ROSE-4610 file (N, C-alpha, C; in Angstrom, 1 decimal, always signed):
// ROSE-4610
residu = [M/M/M/K/K/K/R/R/R/L/L/L/S/S/S/L/L/L/L/L/L/L/L/L/L/L/L/F/F/F/L/L/L/I/I/I/A/A/A/G/G/G/F/F/F/I/I/I/I/I/I/P/P/P/S/S/S/C/C/C/K/K/K/K/K/K/P/P/P/P/P/P/S/S/S/K/K/K/T/T/T/K/K/K/A/A/A/E/E/E/V/V/V/V/V/V/Q/Q/Q/E/E/E/R/R/R/L/L/L/N/N/N/D/D/D/R/R/R/L/L/L/K/K/K/R/R/R/W/W/W/K/K/K/D/D/D/G/G/G/V/V/V/N/N/N/R/R/R/N/N/N/C/C/C/K/K/K/K/K/K/R/R/R/V/V/V/M/M/M/E/E/E/T/T/T/A/A/A/V/V/V/T/T/T/I/I/I/V/V/V/D/D/D/S/S/S/T/T/T/L/L/L/L/L/L/A/A/A/N/N/N/A/A/A/R/R/R/L/L/L/K/K/K/R/R/R/D/D/D/T/T/T/S/S/S/D/D/D/I/I/I/P/P/P/A/A/A/I/I/I/P/P/P/P/P/P/R/R/R/P/P/P/A/A/A/K/K/K/P/P/P/D/D/D/F/F/F/T/T/T/P/P/P/P/P/P/E/E/E/D/D/D/S/S/S/I/I/I/P/P/P/V/V/V/K/K/K/P/P/P/I/I/I/L/L/L/E/E/E/E/E/E/N/N/N/N/N/N]
num = [1/1/1/2/2/2/3/3/3/4/4/4/5/5/5/6/6/6/7/7/7/8/8/8/9/9/9/10/10/10/11/11/11/12/12/12/13/13/13/14/14/14/15/15/15/16/16/16/17/17/17/18/18/18/19/19/19/20/20/20/21/21/21/22/22/22/23/23/23/24/24/24/25/25/25/26/26/26/27/27/27/28/28/28/29/29/29/30/30/30/31/31/31/32/32/32/33/33/33/34/34/34/35/35/35/36/36/36/37/37/37/38/38/38/39/39/39/40/40/40/41/41/41/42/42/42/43/43/43/44/44/44/45/45/45/46/46/46/47/47/47/48/48/48/49/49/49/50/50/50/51/51/51/52/52/52/53/53/53/54/54/54/55/55/55/56/56/56/57/57/57/58/58/58/59/59/59/60/60/60/61/61/61/62/62/62/63/63/63/64/64/64/65/65/65/66/66/66/67/67/67/68/68/68/69/69/69/70/70/70/71/71/71/72/72/72/73/73/73/74/74/74/75/75/75/76/76/76/77/77/77/78/78/78/79/79/79/80/80/80/81/81/81/82/82/82/83/83/83/84/84/84/85/85/85/86/86/86/87/87/87/88/88/88/89/89/89/90/90/90/91/91/91/92/92/92/93/93/93/94/94/94/95/95/95/96/96/96/97/97/97/98/98/98/99/99/99/100/100/100/101/101/101/102/102/102/103/103/103/104/104/104/105/105/105/106/106/106/107/107/107/108/108/108/109/109/109]
x = [+46.3/+45.5/+43.8/+43.5/+42.2/+41.8/+43.0/+43.2/+43.0/+43.8/+43.9/+42.3/+42.0/+40.7/+39.6/+39.5/+38.6/+38.9/+40.0/+40.4/+39.9/+40.3/+39.8/+38.2/+37.5/+36.2/+35.6/+36.2/+35.7/+35.7/+37.0/+37.5/+36.3/+36.0/+34.9/+33.8/+33.5/+32.0/+31.9/+33.3/+33.1/+32.9/+33.6/+33.2/+31.7/+31.3/+30.1/+28.7/+28.8/+27.7/+27.4/+28.4/+28.0/+27.4/+27.9/+27.2/+25.9/+25.4/+24.1/+23.2/+23.5/+22.3/+21.7/+20.1/+19.4/+19.5/+19.5/+19.8/+18.7/+18.8/+17.7/+16.7/+15.4/+14.4/+14.1/+13.7/+13.1/+11.7/+11.8/+10.5/+9.7/+8.3/+7.5/+7.9/+8.3/+8.7/+9.9/+10.9/+11.9/+11.7/+10.8/+10.3/+9.8/+9.0/+8.1/+9.0/+9.9/+11.1/+12.1/+12.4/+13.1/+12.3/+10.9/+10.3/+10.2/+9.9/+9.8/+11.2/+12.1/+13.5/+13.6/+13.1/+13.3/+12.5/+11.0/+10.2/+10.9/+11.3/+12.1/+13.2/+13.9/+15.2/+14.7/+13.6/+13.1/+12.7/+11.8/+11.1/+12.3/+13.3/+14.5/+15.1/+15.5/+16.1/+15.2/+13.9/+12.9/+13.1/+13.1/+12.9/+14.5/+15.6/+16.7/+16.7/+16.2/+16.5/+15.5/+14.3/+13.7/+14.2/+15.0/+15.5/+16.7/+17.4/+18.8/+18.2/+17.1/+16.4/+16.3/+15.5/+14.9/+16.3/+17.3/+18.5/+19.2/+19.1/+19.8/+19.1/+17.7/+16.8/+17.2/+17.0/+17.6/+18.7/+19.9/+21.2/+21.4/+20.7/+20.7/+20.2/+18.9/+18.2/+19.2/+19.8/+20.9/+21.8/+22.6/+23.6/+23.3/+22.2/+21.8/+21.5/+20.9/+20.7/+21.9/+23.0/+24.2/+24.9/+25.0/+25.7/+25.1/+23.7/+23.0/+23.4/+23.4/+23.9/+25.2/+26.2/+27.4/+27.8/+26.8/+27.1/+26.7/+25.5/+25.0/+26.0/+26.3/+27.6/+28.6/+29.1/+30.2/+30.0/+28.7/+28.7/+29.1/+29.7/+30.7/+29.7/+29.3/+28.5/+29.1/+30.4/+31.3/+31.0/+30.6/+30.4/+28.9/+28.1/+26.6/+26.4/+26.1/+25.9/+24.7/+25.0/+24.0/+22.8/+21.7/+20.4/+20.3/+19.8/+20.0/+18.9/+19.1/+18.0/+16.9/+15.5/+14.3/+14.7/+14.0/+14.3/+13.5/+13.7/+12.8/+11.6/+10.7/+9.2/+9.3/+8.6/+8.7/+7.7/+7.9/+7.2/+5.8/+4.8/+3.3/+2.5/+2.4/+1.3/-0.2/-1.1/-2.4/-2.6/-3.6/-4.0/-5.1/-5.4/-6.2/-7.7/-8.8/-9.9/-10.8/-11.3/-12.0/-13.5/-14.0/-15.3/-15.7/-16.9/-17.5/-18.1/-18.1/-18.5/-20.1/-20.7/-22.3/-22.7/-23.8/-24.2/-24.7/-24.4/-24.8/-26.3/-27.0/-28.3/-28.8/-30.1/-31.0/-31.7/-32.0/-33.0/-34.3/-35.4/-36.5/-37.3/-37.7/-38.3/-40.0]
y = [+43.8/+42.7/+42.8/+44.2/+44.4/+44.2/+44.6/+44.6/+43.1/+42.6/+41.1/+40.1/+40.3/+40.0/+40.4/+41.4/+42.2/+41.5/+41.5/+40.8/+39.4/+38.5/+37.2/+37.2/+38.0/+38.1/+38.2/+39.0/+39.1/+38.2/+37.3/+36.3/+35.1/+35.0/+33.8/+34.2/+35.7/+35.9/+35.8/+36.1/+36.0/+34.5/+33.3/+32.1/+31.5/+32.2/+31.6/+32.0/+33.3/+34.1/+33.3/+33.0/+32.3/+30.9/+30.3/+29.1/+28.9/+30.0/+29.8/+30.4/+30.4/+30.7/+29.9/+29.9/+29.0/+28.4/+27.0/+26.3/+26.7/+27.1/+27.3/+26.1/+26.4/+25.6/+25.0/+23.7/+23.2/+23.7/+23.7/+24.2/+22.5/+23.1/+21.7/+20.9/+21.4/+20.7/+19.9/+20.4/+19.8/+18.3/+18.5/+17.7/+16.7/+16.8/+16.0/+15.2/+15.8/+15.4/+14.4/+14.5/+13.7/+12.5/+12.7/+11.6/+10.5/+11.0/+10.5/+9.7/+10.4/+9.7/+8.3/+8.9/+7.7/+6.5/+6.8/+5.5/+4.8/+5.5/+5.0/+4.0/+4.6/+3.6/+2.3/+2.6/+1.6/+0.4/+1.0/+0.2/-0.5/+0.2/-0.6/-1.4/-1.2/-2.3/-3.5/-3.1/-4.5/-5.4/-4.7/-5.2/-6.2/-5.4/-6.1/-6.9/-7.1/-8.2/-9.4/-9.2/-10.3/-10.9/-10.0/-10.7/-11.5/-11.3/-11.9/-13.1/-13.2/-14.2/-15.5/-14.8/-15.6/-16.5/-15.5/-16.2/-17.0/-16.7/-17.8/-18.9/-18.9/-20.1/-20.9/-20.6/-21.0/-21.5/-20.9/-21.5/-22.6/-22.5/-23.8/-24.9/-24.8/-25.9/-26.6/-25.5/-26.0/-26.9/-26.3/-26.8/-28.2/-28.3/-29.5/-30.5/-30.4/-31.3/-31.9/-30.7/-31.2/-32.1/-31.8/-32.6/-34.0/-34.1/-35.3/-36.1/-35.5/-36.3/-36.9/-35.8/-36.3/-37.5/-37.3/-38.5/-39.8/-39.6/-41.0/-41.4/-40.7/-41.3/-42.0/-41.1/-41.6/-42.9/-43.2/-44.2/-45.5/-46.2/-47.5/-48.9/-49.4/-50.4/-51.7/-51.6/-53.1/-54.2/-53.8/-54.7/-55.3/-54.7/-55.0/-56.2/-57.5/-58.7/-58.2/-59.0/-59.1/-59.7/-59.1/-60.0/-61.2/-62.1/-63.6/-63.7/-64.6/-65.1/-65.4/-65.5/-66.1/-67.7/-68.2/-69.7/-70.4/-71.5/-72.2/-72.5/-72.7/-73.0/-74.4/-74.8/-76.4/-77.0/-78.3/-79.2/-79.3/-79.1/-79.3/-80.0/-81.3/-82.3/-82.1/-81.6/-81.7/-82.8/-83.2/-84.3/-85.2/-86.1/-86.7/-86.7/-86.1/-86.0/-87.1/-88.0/-89.2/-88.6/-87.7/-87.4/-86.6/-87.1/-86.2/-84.7/-83.9/-82.7/-82.7/-82.0/-82.3/-80.8/-80.2/-79.1/-78.9/-77.7/-77.7/-77.3/-76.7/-76.1/-77.1/-77.8/-78.5/-77.5/-77.5/-76.6/-77.6/-77.1/-77.6/-76.6/-77.8/-77.1/-77.6]
z = [-25.8/-25.5/-26.0/-25.7/-26.2/-27.9/-28.5/-29.8/-30.4/-29.7/-30.2/-29.8/-28.5/-28.4/-29.3/-29.6/-30.5/-32.0/-32.4/-33.5/-33.5/-32.3/-32.4/-32.4/-31.6/-31.7/-33.1/-33.7/-35.3/-36.1/-36.0/-36.8/-36.3/-35.2/-34.7/-35.4/-35.2/-35.5/-37.1/-37.8/-39.1/-39.8/-38.7/-39.3/-38.8/-37.7/-37.2/-37.9/-38.6/-38.9/-40.1/-41.3/-42.3/-42.3/-41.2/-41.0/-40.6/-40.1/-39.3/-40.3/-41.7/-42.5/-42.9/-43.1/-43.5/-44.9/-44.8/-46.3/-46.9/-48.4/-49.4/-49.3/-49.3/-49.2/-50.8/-50.8/-52.2/-52.6/-53.7/-54.6/-54.5/-54.6/-54.8/-55.9/-57.1/-58.3/-57.9/-57.1/-56.8/-56.0/-55.0/-54.1/-55.0/-55.7/-56.8/-57.6/-58.0/-58.8/-58.2/-57.0/-56.1/-55.7/-55.5/-54.9/-56.3/-57.4/-58.7/-59.1/-58.7/-59.1/-58.2/-57.0/-55.8/-56.3/-56.7/-57.0/-58.3/-59.2/-60.5/-60.0/-59.4/-58.7/-57.9/-57.2/-56.4/-57.6/-58.4/-59.3/-60.4/-60.9/-61.6/-60.5/-59.5/-58.5/-58.4/-58.4/-58.2/-59.5/-60.5/-62.0/-62.0/-61.7/-61.8/-60.9/-59.6/-58.5/-59.4/-59.7/-60.3/-61.5/-62.3/-63.4/-63.2/-62.4/-61.8/-61.3/-60.4/-59.6/-60.7/-61.9/-62.9/-63.6/-64.0/-64.5/-63.6/-62.4/-61.6/-61.4/-61.4/-61.3/-62.7/-63.7/-65.0/-65.2/-64.6/-64.8/-63.7/-62.4/-61.5/-62.4/-63.1/-63.5/-64.6/-65.6/-66.7/-66.0/-64.9/-64.3/-63.7/-62.9/-62.5/-63.7/-64.7/-65.4/-66.2/-66.6/-67.1/-66.1/-64.8/-63.9/-63.7/-63.9/-63.9/-65.2/-65.9/-67.2/-67.4/-66.8/-67.1/-66.0/-64.8/-63.9/-64.3/-65.1/-65.7/-66.8/-67.6/-68.5/-68.0/-66.7/-66.1/-65.2/-65.0/-64.1/-64.3/-63.7/-63.9/-63.7/-65.0/-65.0/-65.2/-65.0/-65.5/-64.2/-63.2/-61.8/-61.9/-62.8/-62.6/-63.6/-62.9/-63.7/-64.9/-65.8/-66.9/-66.5/-67.5/-67.1/-67.7/-66.8/-67.4/-68.5/-69.4/-70.7/-69.7/-70.6/-70.0/-70.3/-69.2/-69.3/-70.2/-70.8/-72.0/-71.6/-72.4/-71.9/-71.6/-70.8/-70.6/-71.5/-71.9/-72.6/-72.0/-72.4/-71.8/-72.7/-72.2/-72.9/-72.0/-72.7/-72.2/-71.7/-70.5/-70.1/-71.1/-71.2/-72.2/-71.2/-71.9/-71.1/-71.6/-70.8/-70.9/-70.8/-70.5/-70.1/-71.2/-72.1/-73.0/-72.4/-73.4/-73.0/-73.2/-72.2/-72.1/-71.7/-72.0/-71.7/-70.5/-69.9/-68.4/-68.2/-69.0/-68.7/-70.0/-69.7/-71.0/-71.3/-72.7/-73.2/-73.4/-73.0/-73.2/-74.3/-75.3/-76.5/-76.3]
């Protein structure tokens, strides 16, 4: 029994001791490189997001204009009445003027 418990104790200690090791610390250069990689990744993500946004806006504009053009072409105009022609000009005869034309202001010489 003592041997079994002693063996069990050594086995448990054998698994616990290696797991208690301190992980290796990073150097300053590694930390700087990680931060640089993180910034580059965020910058690339921002550029990709902006590019996708512009492409989608352009695509929406093209699709909207295409849909409007197709709708205008397919519009049924058969039930719309035609524009009527202009009416003929009436015959006009100016009235005869019986009063002679006189100047409104008289000139004094």
